[in-house]
C-alpha positions as a Markdown table, in Angstrom:
| # | Residue | x | y | z |
|---|---|---|---|---|
| 1 | Unk | -0.1 | -0.1 | -0.1 |
| 2 | Unk | 2.9 | 2.4 | 0.9 |
| 3 | Unk | 4.5 | 1.6 | -2.4 |
| 4 | Unk | 1.3 | 2.7 | -4.3 |
| 5 | Unk | 0.8 | 5.8 | -2.5 |
| 6 | Unk | 4.6 | 6.8 | -2.8 |
| 7 | Unk | 4.4 | 6.0 | -6.6 |
| 8 | Unk | 1.3 | 8.0 | -7.1 |
| 9 | Unk | 2.9 | 11.0 | -5.3 |
| 10 | Unk | 6.0 | 10.8 | -7.3 |
| 11 | Unk | 4.3 | 10.3 | -10.6 |
| 12 | Unk | 2.1 | 13.4 | -9.8 |
| 13 | Unk | 5.1 | 15.4 | -8.9 |
| 14 | Unk | 6.9 | 14.5 | -12.2 |
| 15 | Unk | 3.7 | 15.2 | -14.3 |
| 16 | Unk | 3.3 | 18.8 | -12.5 |
| 17 | Unk | 6.8 | 19.7 | -13.2 |
| 18 | Unk | 6.6 | 22.3 | -15.8 |
| 19 | Unk | 9.7 | 24.0 | -17.8 |
| 20 | Unk | 10.5 | 27.5 | -17.0 |
| 21 | Unk | 9.0 | 29.5 | -20.0 |
| 22 | Unk | 9.3 | 33.2 | -21.1 |
| 23 | Unk | 6.0 | 33.8 | -19.7 |
| 24 | Unk | 7.2 | 32.6 | -16.3 |
| 25 | Unk | 10.2 | 34.8 | -16.8 |
| 26 | Unk | 8.2 | 37.9 | -17.4 |
| 27 | Unk | 6.0 | 37.3 | -14.5 |
| 28 | Unk | 8.9 | 36.7 | -12.2 |
| 29 | Unk | 10.4 | 40.0 | -13.5 |
| 30 | Unk | 7.3 | 41.8 | -12.9 |
| 31 | Unk | 7.3 | 40.5 | -9.2 |
| 32 | Unk | 11.0 | 41.6 | -8.9 |
| 33 | Unk | 10.1 | 45.1 | -10.1 |
| 34 | Unk | 7.2 | 45.3 | -7.5 |
| 35 | Unk | 9.6 | 44.1 | -4.8 |
| 36 | Unk | 12.1 | 46.7 | -5.8 |
| 37 | Unk | 9.4 | 49.3 | -5.5 |
| 38 | Unk | 8.4 | 48.1 | -2.1 |
| 39 | Unk | 11.8 | 48.3 | -0.8 |
| 40 | Unk | 12.1 | 51.8 | -2.3 |
| 41 | Unk | 8.9 | 52.8 | -0.4 |
| 42 | Unk | 10.5 | 51.5 | 2.7 |
| 43 | Unk | 13.4 | 53.8 | 2.3 |
| 44 | Unk | 11.1 | 56.7 | 1.7 |
| 45 | Unk | 8.9 | 56.2 | 4.6 |
| 46 | Unk | 11.9 | 54.9 | 6.9 |
| 47 | Unk | 10.0 | 51.7 | 7.7 |
| 48 | Unk | 12.0 | 48.6 | 8.2 |
| 49 | Unk | 9.0 | 46.2 | 7.9 |
| 50 | Unk | 8.2 | 47.6 | 4.4 |
| 51 | Unk | 11.9 | 46.9 | 3.4 |
| 52 | Unk | 11.8 | 43.5 | 5.0 |
| 53 | Unk | 8.5 | 42.6 | 3.0 |
| 54 | Unk | 10.2 | 43.8 | -0.4 |
| 55 | Unk | 13.4 | 41.8 | 0.4 |
| 56 | Unk | 11.4 | 38.7 | 1.2 |
| 57 | Unk | 9.4 | 39.2 | -1.9 |
| 58 | Unk | 12.6 | 39.9 | -3.9 |
| 59 | Unk | 14.6 | 36.9 | -2.6 |
| 60 | Unk | 11.9 | 34.3 | -2.9 |
| 61 | Unk | 11.2 | 35.6 | -6.6 |
| 62 | Unk | 14.8 | 35.8 | -7.7 |
| 63 | Unk | 15.5 | 32.2 | -6.7 |
| 64 | Unk | 13.0 | 31.0 | -9.3 |
| 65 | Unk | 14.9 | 32.8 | -12.2 |
| 66 | Unk | 16.8 | 30.6 | -14.8 |
| 67 | Unk | 17.3 | 30.1 | -18.4 |
| 68 | Unk | 14.1 | 29.4 | -20.3 |
| 69 | Unk | 13.3 | 26.1 | -22.0 |
| 70 | Unk | 14.6 | 27.3 | -25.4 |
| 71 | Unk | 17.8 | 28.5 | -24.1 |
| 72 | Unk | 18.3 | 25.0 | -22.1 |
| 73 | Unk | 17.5 | 23.0 | -25.2 |
| 74 | Unk | 20.0 | 24.8 | -27.4 |
| 75 | Unk | 21.5 | 22.2 | -29.7 |
| 76 | Unk | 24.9 | 23.6 | -30.5 |
| 77 | Unk | 27.2 | 22.8 | -27.5 |
| 78 | Unk | 30.0 | 25.3 | -28.4 |
| 79 | Unk | 27.2 | 28.1 | -28.7 |
| 80 | Unk | 25.7 | 27.1 | -25.4 |
| 81 | Unk | 29.2 | 27.1 | -23.7 |
| 82 | Unk | 30.1 | 30.3 | -25.1 |
| 83 | Unk | 26.8 | 31.9 | -24.3 |
| 84 | Unk | 27.5 | 31.5 | -20.6 |
| 85 | Unk | 23.7 | 32.3 | -19.7 |
| 86 | Unk | 23.6 | 29.7 | -17.0 |
| 87 | Unk | 26.7 | 30.9 | -15.2 |
| 88 | Unk | 26.0 | 34.4 | -15.5 |
| 89 | Unk | 22.3 | 34.1 | -14.3 |
| 90 | Unk | 23.5 | 32.1 | -11.4 |
| 91 | Unk | 26.0 | 34.6 | -10.5 |
| 92 | Unk | 23.4 | 37.6 | -10.8 |
| 93 | Unk | 21.0 | 35.7 | -8.6 |
| 94 | Unk | 23.6 | 35.2 | -5.9 |
| 95 | Unk | 24.9 | 38.8 | -5.9 |
| 96 | Unk | 21.2 | 40.1 | -5.7 |
| 97 | Unk | 20.5 | 37.8 | -2.8 |
| 98 | Unk | 23.7 | 39.0 | -1.0 |
| 99 | Unk | 23.0 | 42.6 | -1.6 |
| 100 | Unk | 19.2 | 42.1 | -0.6 |
| 101 | Unk | 20.5 | 40.8 | 2.9 |
| 102 | Unk | 22.9 | 43.8 | 3.1 |
| 103 | Unk | 19.9 | 46.1 | 2.8 |
| 104 | Unk | 18.3 | 44.5 | 5.8 |
| 105 | Unk | 21.4 | 44.4 | 7.9 |
| 106 | Unk | 22.4 | 48.0 | 7.1 |
| 107 | Unk | 19.0 | 49.6 | 7.5 |
| 108 | Unk | 18.4 | 47.8 | 10.8 |
| 109 | Unk | 21.7 | 49.1 | 12.0 |
| 110 | Unk | 20.6 | 52.6 | 11.2 |
| 111 | Unk | 22.9 | 53.0 | 8.1 |
| 112 | Unk | 20.4 | 53.9 | 5.5 |
| 113 | Unk | 23.1 | 55.4 | 3.2 |
| 114 | Unk | 24.8 | 52.0 | 2.8 |
| 115 | Unk | 21.3 | 50.4 | 2.5 |
| 116 | Unk | 20.5 | 52.6 | -0.4 |
| 117 | Unk | 24.0 | 51.8 | -2.0 |
| 118 | Unk | 23.1 | 48.0 | -1.9 |
| 119 | Unk | 19.8 | 48.7 | -3.4 |
| 120 | Unk | 21.6 | 50.7 | -6.2 |
| 121 | Unk | 24.0 | 47.8 | -6.8 |
| 122 | Unk | 20.8 | 45.5 | -7.2 |
| 123 | Unk | 19.6 | 47.7 | -9.9 |
| 124 | Unk | 23.0 | 47.5 | -11.5 |
| 125 | Unk | 22.8 | 43.7 | -11.6 |
| 126 | Unk | 19.3 | 44.0 | -12.9 |
| 127 | Unk | 20.6 | 46.2 | -15.8 |
| 128 | Unk | 23.6 | 43.8 | -16.3 |
| 129 | Unk | 21.3 | 41.0 | -17.0 |
| 130 | Unk | 19.0 | 43.0 | -19.2 |
| 131 | Unk | 22.0 | 44.2 | -21.4 |
| 132 | Unk | 24.2 | 41.1 | -21.4 |
| 133 | Unk | 21.8 | 38.1 | -21.3 |
| 134 | Unk | 18.4 | 39.4 | -22.5 |
| 135 | Unk | 20.1 | 41.8 | -25.0 |
| 136 | Unk | 17.7 | 44.8 | -24.1 |
């Protein structure tokens, strides 16, 4: 009985696993923009809870960002290797997570200037991705 239940659970999870699509990326980018606006509002109103809510939304959303299905299924191995979208995406996600935590730490310590500087560096990482990976 346990084997049947476990196989049903595993089968359902495999069937429900959807590839990351361009629509998913656009939805995640919209959430990231919203979270950056929340953080900025927290700076303007000098409200730690608002900043914390924005950072939570940012870190949970940025962790989902990855290359889309078309990029992962690229046939030419040399082009896939040279493109470096996987490595660069992972580096940008890591840097954004680090700077988001820096925002919380610095703002909580009362150093709002350093928190805003970390926010600006996150914006720089966003623009780097848009320029180099997304070709915007």
